[in-house]
NUTORMI-228952 format. One record per residue: residue number from 1; residue in three letters; x negated, y, z of N, C-alpha, C in turn. Coordinates in pm, whole numbers. Example, Ala and Ser with C-alpha at 12.3 -4.5 7.8 and 13.67 -1.06 7.14 Angstrom:
2
+-------+------+--------+--------+--------+--------+--------+--------+--------+--------+--------+
! marse ! kefi !    n.x !    n.y !    n.z !   ca.x !   ca.y !   ca.z !    c.x !    c.y !    c.z !
+-------+------+--------+--------+--------+--------+--------+--------+--------+--------+--------+
!     1 !  ALA !  -1319 !   -569 !    780 !  -1230 !   -450 !    780 !  -1320 !   -330 !    780 !
!     2 !  SER !  -1285 !   -225 !    708 !  -1367 !   -106 !    714 !  -1290 !      3 !    787 !
+-------+------+--------+--------+--------+--------+--------+--------+--------+--------+--------+
This chain:
68
+-------+------+--------+--------+--------+--------+--------+--------+--------+--------+--------+
! marse ! kefi !    n.x !    n.y !    n.z !   ca.x !   ca.y !   ca.z !    c.x !    c.y !    c.z !
+-------+------+--------+--------+--------+--------+--------+--------+--------+--------+--------+
!     1 !  UNK !  -4978 !  12138 !   9365 !  -5109 !  12183 !   9325 !  -5198 !  12207 !   9447 !
!     2 !  UNK !  -5137 !  12246 !   9556 !  -5212 !  12272 !   9678 !  -5276 !  12145 !   9734 !
!     3 !  UNK !  -5210 !  12033 !   9720 !  -5265 !  11908 !   9772 !  -5388 !  11864 !   9693 !
!     4 !  UNK !  -5390 !  11894 !   9564 !  -5506 !  11858 !   9482 !  -5628 !  11939 !   9526 !
!     5 !  UNK !  -5609 !  12065 !   9552 !  -5720 !  12150 !   9596 !  -5769 !  12106 !   9734 !
!     6 !  UNK !  -5675 !  12076 !   9824 !  -5713 !  12028 !   9957 !  -5789 !  11896 !   9948 !
!     7 !  UNK !  -5744 !  11807 !   9862 !  -5811 !  11680 !   9844 !  -5952 !  11699 !   9789 !
!     8 !  UNK !  -5967 !  11791 !   9693 !  -6099 !  11819 !   9635 !  -6194 !  11875 !   9741 !
!     9 !  UNK !  -6146 !  11964 !   9823 !  -6229 !  12020 !   9931 !  -6266 !  11912 !  10032 !
!    10 !  UNK !  -6171 !  11827 !  10066 !  -6196 !  11718 !  10160 !  -6300 !  11621 !  10103 !
!    11 !  UNK !  -6291 !  11587 !   9976 !  -6388 !  11498 !   9913 !  -6526 !  11563 !   9907 !
!    12 !  UNK !  -6531 !  11694 !   9885 !  -6659 !  11765 !   9882 !  -6726 !  11762 !  10019 !
!    13 !  UNK !  -6649 !  11779 !  10125 !  -6704 !  11773 !  10261 !  -6758 !  11633 !  10291 !
!    14 !  UNK !  -6684 !  11531 !  10253 !  -6730 !  11393 !  10274 !  -6858 !  11367 !  10194 !
!    15 !  UNK !  -6865 !  11416 !  10071 !  -6985 !  11398 !   9988 !  -7106 !  11467 !  10051 !
!    16 !  UNK !  -7085 !  11584 !  10110 !  -7196 !  11654 !  10177 !  -7250 !  11570 !  10291 !
!    17 !  UNK !  -7163 !  11512 !  10371 !  -7209 !  11427 !  10481 !  -7274 !  11298 !  10430 !
!    18 !  UNK !  -7226 !  11246 !  10319 !  -7280 !  11121 !  10266 !  -7421 !  11140 !  10210 !
!    19 !  UNK !  -7447 !  11253 !  10146 !  -7577 !  11275 !  10083 !  -7673 !  11357 !  10169 !
!    20 !  UNK !  -7635 !  11392 !  10289 !  -7723 !  11468 !  10378 !  -7852 !  11392 !  10410 !
!    21 !  UNK !  -7848 !  11261 !  10442 !  -7975 !  11190 !  10469 !  -8069 !  11189 !  10349 !
!    22 !  UNK !  -8016 !  11176 !  10230 !  -8100 !  11180 !  10111 !  -8166 !  11317 !  10094 !
!    23 !  UNK !  -8090 !  11421 !  10115 !  -8145 !  11556 !  10106 !  -8251 !  11580 !  10211 !
!    24 !  UNK !  -8230 !  11530 !  10332 !  -8330 !  11545 !  10439 !  -8458 !  11470 !  10404 !
!    25 !  UNK !  -8445 !  11349 !  10349 !  -8563 !  11271 !  10311 !  -8642 !  11343 !  10203 !
!    26 !  UNK !  -8574 !  11397 !  10103 !  -8643 !  11470 !   9995 !  -8711 !  11593 !  10052 !
!    27 !  UNK !  -8646 !  11663 !  10142 !  -8703 !  11782 !  10205 !  -8830 !  11746 !  10282 !
!    28 !  UNK !  -8826 !  11640 !  10362 !  -8943 !  11600 !  10440 !  -9054 !  11549 !  10349 !
!    29 !  UNK !  -9019 !  11481 !  10240 !  -9118 !  11428 !  10147 !  -9196 !  11541 !  10081 !
!    30 !  UNK !  -9126 !  11645 !  10039 !  -9193 !  11756 !   9973 !  -9266 !  11844 !  10073 !
!    31 !  UNK !  -9226 !  11842 !  10197 !  -9289 !  11927 !  10298 !  -9424 !  11873 !  10343 !
!    32 !  UNK !  -9444 !  11742 !  10339 !  -9568 !  11681 !  10389 !  -9661 !  11639 !  10275 !
!    33 !  UNK !  -9661 !  11711 !  10164 !  -9750 !  11685 !  10052 !  -9740 !  11542 !  10000 !
!    34 !  UNK !  -9622 !  11493 !   9983 !  -9603 !  11361 !   9924 !  -9620 !  11247 !  10021 !
!    35 !  UNK !  -9624 !  11273 !  10150 !  -9633 !  11166 !  10250 !  -9506 !  11168 !  10333 !
!    36 !  UNK !  -9407 !  11086 !  10296 !  -9277 !  11096 !  10361 !  -9278 !  11059 !  10508 !
!    37 !  UNK !  -9372 !  10977 !  10551 !  -9372 !  10935 !  10690 !  -9498 !  10982 !  10763 !
!    38 !  UNK !  -9565 !  11082 !  10711 !  -9685 !  11133 !  10776 !  -9806 !  11049 !  10740 !
!    39 !  UNK !  -9909 !  11058 !  10820 ! -10032 !  10982 !  10796 ! -10015 !  10841 !  10847 !
!    40 !  UNK ! -10019 !  10745 !  10756 ! -10010 !  10605 !  10795 ! -10129 !  10532 !  10733 !
!    41 !  UNK ! -10165 !  10419 !  10792 ! -10275 !  10340 !  10739 ! -10230 !  10269 !  10612 !
!    42 !  UNK ! -10319 !  10262 !  10514 ! -10284 !  10184 !  10395 ! -10271 !  10036 !  10429 !
!    43 !  UNK ! -10195 !   9966 !  10350 ! -10171 !   9825 !  10374 ! -10301 !   9746 !  10363 !
!    44 !  UNK ! -10328 !   9662 !  10461 ! -10445 !   9576 !  10457 ! -10561 !   9625 !  10542 !
!    45 !  UNK ! -10555 !   9748 !  10591 ! -10666 !   9801 !  10671 ! -10648 !   9778 !  10820 !
!    46 !  UNK ! -10532 !   9740 !  10863 ! -10508 !   9723 !  11006 ! -10550 !   9583 !  11051 !
!    47 !  UNK ! -10589 !   9573 !  11178 ! -10630 !   9444 !  11234 ! -10508 !   9356 !  11257 !
!    48 !  UNK ! -10527 !   9227 !  11242 ! -10419 !   9133 !  11262 ! -10476 !   9005 !  11322 !
!    49 !  UNK ! -10409 !   8951 !  11423 ! -10456 !   8828 !  11486 ! -10453 !   8712 !  11386 !
!    50 !  UNK ! -10352 !   8707 !  11303 ! -10341 !   8599 !  11205 ! -10456 !   8607 !  11103 !
!    51 !  UNK ! -10486 !   8730 !  11057 ! -10595 !   8746 !  10962 ! -10730 !   8710 !  11025 !
!    52 !  UNK ! -10748 !   8746 !  11151 ! -10874 !   8712 !  11219 ! -10890 !   8561 !  11234 !
!    53 !  UNK ! -10783 !   8492 !  11270 ! -10789 !   8346 !  11284 ! -10816 !   8280 !  11149 !
!    54 !  UNK ! -10751 !   8328 !  11044 ! -10772 !   8273 !  10911 ! -10915 !   8297 !  10865 !
!    55 !  UNK ! -10970 !   8413 !  10896 ! -11108 !   8442 !  10857 ! -11206 !   8350 !  10930 !
!    56 !  UNK ! -11182 !   8327 !  11058 ! -11268 !   8236 !  11135 ! -11260 !   8093 !  11080 !
!    57 !  UNK ! -11138 !   8050 !  11045 ! -11119 !   7916 !  10990 ! -11191 !   7901 !  10855 !
!    58 !  UNK ! -11182 !   8001 !  10772 ! -11250 !   7997 !  10642 ! -11401 !   7994 !  10661 !
!    59 !  UNK ! -11452 !   8073 !  10756 ! -11597 !   8073 !  10783 ! -11643 !   7936 !  10832 !
!    60 !  UNK ! -11563 !   7872 !  10919 ! -11597 !   7739 !  10969 ! -11599 !   7638 !  10854 !
!    61 !  UNK ! -11499 !   7643 !  10767 ! -11493 !   7551 !  10653 ! -11611 !   7573 !  10559 !
!    62 !  UNK ! -11649 !   7699 !  10536 ! -11764 !   7727 !  10452 ! -11892 !   7672 !  10516 !
!    63 !  UNK ! -11902 !   7683 !  10649 ! -12018 !   7631 !  10719 ! -12025 !   7481 !  10710 !
!    64 !  UNK ! -11912 !   7413 !  10728 ! -11908 !   7266 !  10722 ! -11940 !   7218 !  10581 !
!    65 !  UNK ! -11879 !   7281 !  10481 ! -11903 !   7240 !  10343 ! -12045 !   7275 !  10297 !
!    66 !  UNK ! -12102 !   7379 !  10352 ! -12237 !   7420 !  10313 ! -12343 !   7328 !  10370 !
!    67 !  UNK ! -12317 !   7265 !  10484 ! -12415 !   7177 !  10549 ! -12426 !   7044 !  10477 !
!    68 !  UNK ! -12321 !   6999 !  10412 ! -12322 !   6867 !  10348 ! -12396 !   6867 !  10220 !
+-------+------+--------+--------+--------+--------+--------+--------+--------+--------+--------+
């Protein structure tokens, strides 16, 4: 009977270590008013070299097609 209790305690300790990152994430999420990673820019608002090149290419195509 003693081995069953020892095994249960050992499994409980392992479970605590396994779920500690989840508990920390939930704690930080609730602490920062629903922003788990702090203040970040929304998707699509940041500058990108690829987006700038694509925008220039589209403007050029519109200019070429508009002249004809």
